[in-house]
C-alpha positions in Angstrom: 137.9 111.6 72.1 135.3 110.4 74.5 136.1 110.6 78.2 137.3 107.4 79.9 134.6 105.4 81.7 134.3 105.6 85.5 133.4 101.9 85.9 133.3 98.7 83.9 131.5 95.6 85.1 133.2 92.8 83.2 131.9 89.3 82.4 128.4 90.2 83.5 125.8 87.5 82.9 122.6 89.5 82.2 119.0 88.4 81.6 118.7 86.5 78.4 122.0 84.7 78.9 124.5 87.1 77.3 127.9 87.7 79.0 128.9 91.3 78.5 130.9 94.2 79.8 128.9 97.1 81.1 130.7 100.4 80.5 129.5 103.3 82.8 130.3 107.0 82.8 128.8 109.8 84.9 126.2 107.6 86.4 124.8 106.2 83.1 125.4 103.2 81.0 127.3 104.1 77.8 127.9 100.7 76.3 127.0 97.0 76.8 128.9 94.4 74.8 132.6 94.0 74.1 134.8 95.5 76.7 135.9 99.1 77.1 139.2 100.2 78.5 140.7 102.8 80.8 138.1 102.7 83.6 138.9 104.1 87.0 137.4 101.0 88.6 136.6 97.5 87.3 134.4 94.8 88.8 134.6 91.2 87.6 131.1 89.7 87.8 132.2 86.3 86.4 130.0 83.4 87.7 127.3 85.7 89.0 124.0 87.2 87.7 123.9 90.9 87.1 120.5 92.6 87.3 119.2 96.1 87.3 118.8 97.7 90.7 115.2 97.3 92.0 112.8 100.1 92.8 110.9 99.7 96.1 108.0 102.2 95.7 106.6 101.7 99.2 108.9 102.1 102.2 108.7 103.9 105.6 112.2 105.1 106.5 111.1 106.5 109.8 113.8 108.8 111.1 113.3 112.3 112.5 113.3 113.3 116.1 110.6 110.8 117.1 111.3 107.6 115.1 115.0 107.2 114.5 115.1 104.4 117.1 113.0 102.3 114.6 115.1 103.2 111.5 117.1 106.1 110.0 117.8 107.0 106.4 121.2 105.5 106.8 120.2 102.2 108.2 117.1 101.9 106.0 119.0 102.6 102.7 121.9 100.4 103.7 119.3 97.7 104.2 117.9 98.5 100.8 121.2 98.3 98.8 122.2 95.2 100.7 119.1 93.6 99.2 119.6 94.9 95.7 117.3 97.9 95.9 118.8 101.1 94.5 115.8 103.4 94.8 113.2 103.7 97.6 110.1 105.8 97.7 109.3 107.0 101.2 105.7 107.4 102.4 104.6 110.7 104.0 102.9 109.4 107.3 106.0 110.5 109.2 106.1 112.4 112.4 105.2 115.2 111.5 103.2 114.2 108.5 104.4 115.7 105.2 101.4 118.0 104.5 103.3 121.2 103.6 106.4 122.7 102.0 108.4 123.1 105.2 108.0 119.6 106.5 108.6 118.2 103.0 111.8 120.1 102.5 113.0 119.1 105.9 112.4 115.5 105.0 114.4 115.9 101.8 117.3 117.4 103.7 117.3 114.6 106.2 117.3 112.0 103.4 120.2 113.7 101.6 122.3 113.5 104.8 121.8 109.8 105.2 120.7 108.0 102.0 123.0 105.4 100.4 120.8 105.1 97.3 118.3 107.0 95.1 115.2 108.1 96.9 111.9 109.8 96.2 109.5 111.2 98.8 105.7 111.3 98.5 103.4 114.0 99.7 100.6 113.4 102.2 96.9 113.4 101.2 95.0 114.9 104.1 92.3 117.5 104.4 94.8 120.2 105.2 97.6 119.2 102.8 99.0 121.7 100.4 99.0 119.4 97.4 100.0 121.9 94.8 102.8 123.2 97.1 104.1 119.7 97.7 104.1 119.0 94.0 106.1 122.1 93.3 108.6 121.1 95.9 109.3 117.8 94.3 106.9 115.2 95.7 107.3 112.1 93.5 103.8 111.0 94.1 101.0 111.3 96.8 100.2 108.8 99.5 99.9 106.2 100.7 96.6 107.8 101.1 94.7 106.3 104.0 91.2 105.3 103.0 91.4 103.3 106.3 93.3 104.1 109.4 96.7 102.4 110.1 99.7 103.0 112.2 100.7 106.7 112.0 97.9 107.2 109.4 94.4 108.6 109.9 91.7 107.8 107.4 90.6 110.6 105.1 86.8 111.2 104.6 85.1 110.6 101.3 84.4 114.3 100.6 87.9 115.3 101.3 89.3 112.5 99.2 87.1 113.5 96.2 88.4 117.0 96.5 92.0 115.9 96.7 91.5 113.5 93.8 90.4 116.4 91.6 93.4 118.5 92.5 95.8 115.6 91.9 94.2 114.9 88.5 94.7 118.5 87.4 98.3 118.3 88.5 98.7 115.0 86.7 100.2 113.5 89.8 100.1 109.9 90.9 98.0 109.0 94.0 98.6 105.8 95.9 95.8 104.5 98.1 95.6 102.3 101.2 92.2 100.4 101.0 90.7 98.5 103.8 87.4 98.0 105.6 88.0 98.1 109.3 85.4 96.6 111.7 85.0 97.3 115.4 86.5 94.8 117.7 89.5 93.7 119.7 92.3 92.5 117.5 94.0 90.3 120.1 95.7 87.8 117.7 96.5 87.3 114.0 93.2 85.6 113.2 91.0 88.2 114.7 93.2 91.0 113.2 92.6 89.5 109.8 88.8 89.2 110.4 88.5 92.8 111.4 90.4 93.8 108.3 89.3 91.0 106.0 90.3 90.3 102.4 86.6 90.6 101.4 86.3 94.0 103.1 89.5 95.1 101.4 88.1 94.1 98.0 84.9 96.0 98.7 86.9 99.1 99.7 88.8 98.8 96.4 85.6 98.6 94.4 84.2 101.7 96.2 87.4 103.6 95.5 87.2 102.7 91.9 83.9 104.5 91.6 85.6 107.7 92.8 88.5 107.5 90.4 87.8 109.6 87.3 89.0 108.9 83.8 92.6 110.0 83.4 93.4 109.8 87.1 96.9 108.5 87.8 96.3 106.1 90.6 97.7 103.0 92.3 96.4 100.7 95.1 98.8 99.9 97.9 99.5 96.4 99.3 96.5 94.4 98.1 96.4 91.2 100.1 93.7 89.0 98.6 92.9 87.6 95.2 89.4 89.2 95.5 91.1 92.6 95.8 93.3 91.9 92.7 90.2 91.1 90.7 88.4 94.2 91.9 91.3 96.6 91.1 90.5 99.0 88.3 94.0 100.5 88.1 97.6 99.7 89.0 98.3 98.0 92.3 101.1 96.4 94.3 101.4 93.2 96.3 103.9 92.6 99.1 106.2 89.6 99.7 104.7 89.0 103.1 101.2 88.5 101.7 102.6 86.2 99.0 104.9 84.1 101.2 103.6 84.3 104.8 100.4 83.1 106.4 98.9 83.1 109.9 99.6 79.4 110.3 103.3 79.9 110.2 103.5 81.8 113.5 102.2 81.7 117.0 98.7 83.1 116.9 99.4 85.9 119.3 102.9 86.9 118.0 102.6 90.6 117.3 105.8 90.7 115.2 103.6 89.5 112.3 100.9 92.1 112.9 100.6 94.2 109.7 98.0 96.2 107.8 96.5 94.7 105.7 96.9 91.5 107.9 98.5 88.2 107.0 95.9 85.9 105.7 95.2 82.2 106.1 97.3 79.7 104.1 94.4 79.1 101.8 94.1 82.8 101.1 97.9 83.2 100.6 97.9 80.4 98.0 95.0 82.0 96.2 97.0 85.3 96.0 100.1 83.5 94.8 98.0 81.9 92.0 97.4 85.4 90.5 101.2 86.1 90.4 101.2 86.8 86.6 98.5 89.5 87.0 100.3 91.5 89.7 101.9 94.7 88.2 104.2 95.7 91.1 105.9 94.1 94.0 106.9 96.4 96.9 108.0 95.8 100.4 106.0 98.2 102.6 109.1 98.3 104.8 107.7 99.5 108.1 110.2 98.7 110.9 109.3 98.8 114.6 111.6 97.8 117.4 111.6 94.3 118.8 110.5 95.7 122.1 107.4 97.3 120.6 106.5 94.1 118.8 107.1 92.0 121.8 104.3 93.6 123.8 100.6 92.7 123.9 99.2 92.0 120.4 96.3 94.5 120.7 98.6 97.5 121.5 101.6 96.6 119.3 102.1 98.7 116.2 101.4 97.2 112.7 104.2 96.8 110.2 107.1 94.6 109.2 110.7 95.3 107.9 111.2 94.0 104.4 113.2 96.2 102.0 116.4 94.1 102.3 114.6 90.8 101.8 112.2 91.6 99.0 114.4 90.9 96.0 116.4 88.1 97.6 113.2 86.2 98.4 111.9 86.7 94.8 115.2 85.7 93.2 115.2 82.5 95.3 111.8 81.7 93.9 113.2 82.2 90.4 116.1 79.8 91.1 113.5 77.3 92.3 111.5 77.6 89.1 108.4 79.0 90.8 108.4 82.3 88.8 110.4 83.8 86.0 113.2 86.3 86.2 111.4 88.4 83.6 108.3 88.7 85.7 110.3 89.7 88.8 112.1 92.4 86.8 108.8 93.7 85.4 107.3 94.0 88.9 110.4 95.5 90.7 112.0 97.6 88.0 110.1 98.2 84.7 106.6 98.9 86.0 107.5 100.9 89.1 109.7 103.2 87.0 106.8 103.6 84.4 104.3 104.5 87.1 106.7 107.0 88.7 107.8 108.4 85.3 111.5 108.0 86.0 114.3 106.6 83.9 114.8 102.9 84.9 118.1 101.2 85.4 119.0 98.7 82.7 121.3 97.6 79.9 120.7 100.2 77.3 122.8 103.3 76.7 121.5 106.2 78.8 120.0 104.0 81.5 120.7 104.6 85.1 123.8 102.6 86.1 122.2 100.9 89.1 123.1 97.2 89.2 123.2 94.3 91.7 125.4 91.2 91.2 124.0 88.0 92.6 125.5 84.6 93.3 124.1 81.4 92.0 123.0 79.9 95.3 120.6 81.2 98.0 121.4 81.4 101.7 119.3 81.3 104.8 117.8 84.6 105.9 118.9 85.6 109.4 118.2 88.8 111.2 121.8 88.9 112.4 123.0 89.6 108.9 120.4 92.2 108.0 120.9 95.9 108.4 117.6 97.4 109.5 117.5 99.0 112.9 114.5 96.7 113.6 116.9 93.8 114.1 114.3 91.1 113.4 112.7 89.7 110.3 109.5 87.6 109.7 111.5 85.6 107.1 113.9 84.1 109.5 115.2 80.8 108.0 113.7 81.2 104.6 115.9 81.2 101.4 117.1 84.4 99.9 119.7 85.3 97.2 121.6 88.4 98.4 123.8 90.5 96.1 127.6 90.6 96.6 128.1 93.9 94.8 125.7 96.8 94.2 126.2 100.0 92.2 124.0 103.1 92.3 124.4 106.1 90.1 127.5 104.5 88.6 129.3 104.1 91.9 129.9 101.0 94.0 127.8 101.4 97.2 128.0 97.8 98.5 130.8 95.3 98.1 131.1 92.2 100.2 129.3 93.6 103.2 131.0 97.0 103.0 129.1 100.2 102.3 130.3 103.4 100.6 128.3 106.6 101.1 128.0 109.3 98.4 125.8 107.9 95.6 122.4 108.8 97.1 120.3 111.1 94.9 117.0 112.7 95.3 114.6 111.8 92.5 112.2 114.7 92.2 108.6 114.6 90.9 107.6 116.2 87.6 106.0 119.2 89.4 109.4 120.3 90.6 110.9 120.1 87.1 108.0 122.1 85.7 108.2 124.8 88.3 111.9 125.1 89.1 113.2 125.0 85.5 111.2 127.9 84.2 
C-alpha cells in the first residue's frame, strides 16, 4: 500500500481552468485530479489561483560579514517566497567574490543556514577563477559575468573572457553575461546615467559578445533593457520588471533609489521594450538591495541596484488580471524556460514535479514597502498593483501562510558538475 501523502492542496484552480486536488508526498507531486485522503496536512485553495512556484534566476542575496545590513539569506528568501518565488539563483559578485572552492563552499553553508526556499549559487568568471573547481563543487551556472563594470563587479577583458568561454564550453556549463558599453562622464542623474550606459551601446555590446560565443556554448544574456538589445541577442536572455514597467519620467531626475545597471530608460524606450514581450524568453528580478541610507545620498556615489524578488511575480500577475499579457506567457518566462536553461526539474502539475506552489487571490493590492520583507525596506514599485500569494509551498512543505513563515524547506540545487564528480 502506498504511503499516505504529506500534503493535499484541495480545490485548486490551475492554469487551463480545471479545479483539482494536488496530492504531494516527499516533496513531489504524486497525483493531480480527484482527491486523495489521509494527508498529514490539507490546504483549501477554493476561490484562489494555484500556480507553480517561480524561479528567479538572477538575485543578489548579499549577506556575509560585509553586506548583511543590505540583505541576508533569511530576509532575501522570505521576500522571495512572499512573492511566490520558490527558487532563487544567487550571483557570485559577493564580498569576497566566489572565485574558488573555499569561498563557494562557505557561501553554500551560509545559504543553508538561512534559506527559506530552494537556491542555486553561481560561480564567478574572472581571470583568476577556478572554473573547473567551482563546477565540481556544485555551481549551478557561471556569472553574471561582467563584460562591463557594475556595483561589486569588475569587467573582464576580452582575452580572459575568450579563455573562460572555452573552459565553460568544455564543461558544458551555462555562462550568463552582463553586457553594457560604458562611456566616460559623470552620472549625476537618471538621464545622464542612461546616456553613459545607453540602450544602443548595450545592443552593440551584445552583438560583440555574440561574435565570441562558439557553436554549442550554453549562454544567456543578463537584464537586457532595450528592444535593440533583444533584436541583437543571439542566445537566451532575460528582461527585468523594472525595465518593462518603470521609466525615468516616473521619478525625480536625481533620485538615486532608481539608479540601476543597466539604467532605467525613457518612457518611449520602455514602451518599445514592452512591445517585444512575446519574444522575451525569461523574466528575472536582478534583486540587488541596498539600504535606504545608501540610496539617499548623492546620485553619483550611490550604488546601483533595486530590490525586486518579492514584487516580480505579483506585478506580472496583476498585468495578467488586467489582460495585458497571458498567464501562459508569464509561466513560460518565470518557470518553464528558467528551469530548462538551468537543467533542473521544474515545479508543476505532473507526477514527479517539484511540489512548489503559490496560491493567489483574485484581486491585486497596492504595493507598499511596509508590507515587503527585504532588508532594503524600500521599493521602486510603491503604489503599483501586485497580486501577492496567500500560501506558498516549497519542497512539499508550507513555507508561507497568511504572512507567517516556516523554516526548513530550503534546499541547495547543485549544478551538473557536482553530480558528475560526487556520484562516481
